[in-house]
N, C-alpha and C positions, 0 to 999 in steps of 0.2 A: 502494500500499499504505499502510495506516495505521501512524503511528509510535507512538501512545499505545494499545497492545493489550496483551492478556495471551494466554499461551499456555494452550489447552485439547486436551485429548485427544478424539479422536471415532473413529466406527467403522473408518477405514481410515488411522489416523494421527494427527497433530496439525496445529494452525492457530492463528496469532497473530492473534486476533481484536479488531476495535476494542472499547474499553470502553463507548462508548455509540454502537453503530452507529444511521444514521440512514435508510440506502438499503438494505434488505434486500430481496434477490430470493430465491424459493423457486422451485425447478424441478419439483416435482411436487406433485400433490393433497395427498397425506399430510402431507407437510412445511409446507405451507399451511396445512392444518386445525390441526396441532400449534400453528403460532404463532399462529395467532388464540386458540386456546384459552388461550393464557398472555397474553392481551392485547399482544402483538406484532403488529403490522399491517405486511406487506411492502408494499415500494411496487409490487411486480409479481409475477405467479406465471405458471407454465405449467400448462395442462391438457390432459390427453393423450389422454382417450378419450371416447367418446359418453354414457357413464353419468355421468363427472364433470362434463360441461357441466352438469346439472342440480344446483345446491346451494342452492334457495331455502331449505332449513332453517338455512342461516347465512348467509342474504345480507346480514342487516343487519350483522353483524360484518366482512364482507369489503367494504362499501361503500366506495368510493374506490381500490380497488386495482385495477391497471391487468391486465387477463386476456389472456393469451396461450395459442393453440390450436395443439397441434401433432398431426397425424396421425402422426408418426413416432416419437412418444414422445420426443423429446428437444428441448430447447431450440434454436433459432438463435441461434449464438453472436454474429453481428454485431447482433442484436438485443441480445442480453445486454448487450455491452459498451456500447453506446449508452445503456442504462439508468444507466451509471455506478453500480453497485453498491458497498457497502462491506462488505458480506456476502452470501456465497451461501449458502443452506441446500438439501441434498438426500438422498435416501434413498439407502441401500447398496442397488444393484439392479443386476443384469447388464445391465439395458436402458440404464444410463447409462456403461457400460464405457468406451465410445468418446469420451465427453466430460471424463471426468475429468482427465485430466492437463492440459487445457485451462484448467479453471475458476480453479486458483489465479493464474494468470497474468493473471486478470481481477480477481479479488478474493479476499480470505481466504475459505475454503470449509470448512463443515460439514459431514461426511456422516454421516447419523444412520442408525441401526441399523434394518432393517427385514427382509431375507430371514432373517438370522440370529436375530432374534426372533420370526419367523413370522408376522409383520403385529401384532403385540400394541400396540394404540395407546396403553395405558397406560403402559407402558415407553419407547415412544419419545418421547413426550410428556414423560415425565420425564426423560428423557436429556436433549432440548432445554431444559429447564426449568433442569438442572443446569449446562449450558453457558453459558446465557445469565444466569444468576443470578435464575432465577423461580422457585426452588423454593417459596418462601413461598407463590406464586400457585397454582402445581401443588397443593400439599397442600390449602391452601383448599379449592379446586375439587373435589378427589378427595373431600374428607371430604363436602362437601354433596351430592356425587353419590351416595356409599353413604348418606348419610342418607335421601336420596329413595328409595332403592331399600327401605331399612328401612321408611320409611313406607306405601309402596305395599304390601310383603308383608304388614305387619299388615292393611291394609284389606282386600286381595284374601282373606286368610285368614279373616277374619270372615263372609265369605260362603261358606265351605266351599271343599272340595277343589275344585282346578281345574286340569287338564292341556292345557298349550298347546305348539303348536308353529307354526312360521314355514315356508312353503313360497313356492318362487318356480318361475317357469317361465322356461328359457334354452335357446334354439335348440330349441323345441318339447318340451323334455324338463321333467319335472317333478322337482324336487328339494326334499329336506327337510334343514332345517339340523340339524347335530347339536350336542352340547353344547360343543365346543372351537370352534364358530364365532361369530362377533360376536353375533349376535342369540342363538344358543344359550346362551352364557353370561349375557347378563343374564336371560334367562327362567329360566335355573338359580338365577342369585343371588335372583330375585324368588319362587323355590320353586314356581314351576307348569311347567317344562319337561317335556313327557311324558317318563316313565323309559325309554321304549320307544327314544328317540333319544341316552340317555346312553353313556358309555362310549368305548372307544379306537375309533380309525379316522378316517377322511377327515372333513372339516370338512362335507360335505355328502353326502347318499345320494340317487342316482336311484331313483326309485319309478315302477312302472307304475299305471295307473288303477286296474287289477284289484284291488290290495291297498288302495285307500281304505277300504272298508269295516272293513277289519283295524283302522286307525288310530284307536284310542280317544281323541283329542283332544277336550276339550270346545269349545275354541276353536282356529281356525286363523286365522292371519295370512297372506296371500298376495300376493305381488308379480309383476309381469312385470319381467323383465331390460331389455328393450328395449320400445317403443311396441308394435311387432309381436306381441310375445308377449302382449298383452291380448287378442288374438284367441284365443289357444289357451285362456286362462281361461276366454274366455265359451263356448267348445266345451265345456270340463271341466263347466261348470255345466249344460249341457244333456245330459251324457252320464246314462243311468239309474243307475250306478254312484255318482254324485254324491249323489243323494237319498239313499244307503245309508249317507252318510257321519255320523259322530254329531255333529259341528260343524255339520253343515247341518241336521241334524235339530232341533237346538237354535237354530237360526238364529243361530249365531255364527262365521262366517266372514268376515272384514274385510280388503278391498283396503286394502294400505299401500304406501308407497313403497319402493321397491328402493334408490335411492340413501342412504336413512336406514337402512334394516335391514340394508343391509352396508356402512355408512358408515366403519366402521373410526376413528372420532374422537371425539372428545369430544362435539360438537355433535348427531352421529347417535345416541351413547348417548342423551342427554336427549330426541332424537326419538322413539325407541323407547318410553322411557318415559312420554313423551306420549301416545302410541298406546295403549299399555296402561292408561294412566289414563282416557283418553278412552272405550273400551270395554269396560273391566271394573270401573270406578269410577263414571263419571260417569253 
């Protein structure tokens, strides 16, 4: 346990963390991405799902980090001890209830809000910035992000009104993102989210193929959740109803990366803006 430390409050209590931690280990994908966004590079992290295995969109930022994969959704405690961490960062989630009590015995532990804030990546990153005294970095990066949103919004508006939606296929079901989802918030900030999917309700809405002609989005961004879901998208494109889709008629249906458009982190948000710029501006 570090002697030169300061006490900080976190989502499930408080901890005395090192003044200048050198061996940070994150136990989940969201904490990992939040740390990297603040220019804090962990020595190791755990990745727990098939979707999270692919994070090419911030591969450069994560270079040099030791990656452990877990099918159980929890870290191996013996491996964690062997890493000799001086700070552990993990989200507040029921999936980690079984290991929380063991972590402070290994190293000072920060538990970041996640379930409490419904996966709000900006709030989580801001909280980590407060704890690690990186609020200036967070402020600068979030200012740059919203400046980019403003610039893109202006350029898109010059081309006239555009209505856009993000769809994805999961377990052979076609889903469309609503305004409170990760992609929905970004599209709304850009002023292009199809108003049909604004309003309260679930983050995603399951839709049938039959309603496709009723969706008047000029642009559709679509992604397969897993590799096998790409087959479902290919089948959709061969369905006669697909040809009646407004975005299809305009030849403005774009295949995108699910891990980016559902990324819930700073790098993914920039990736969504990259795609919007690529397809709607350039």
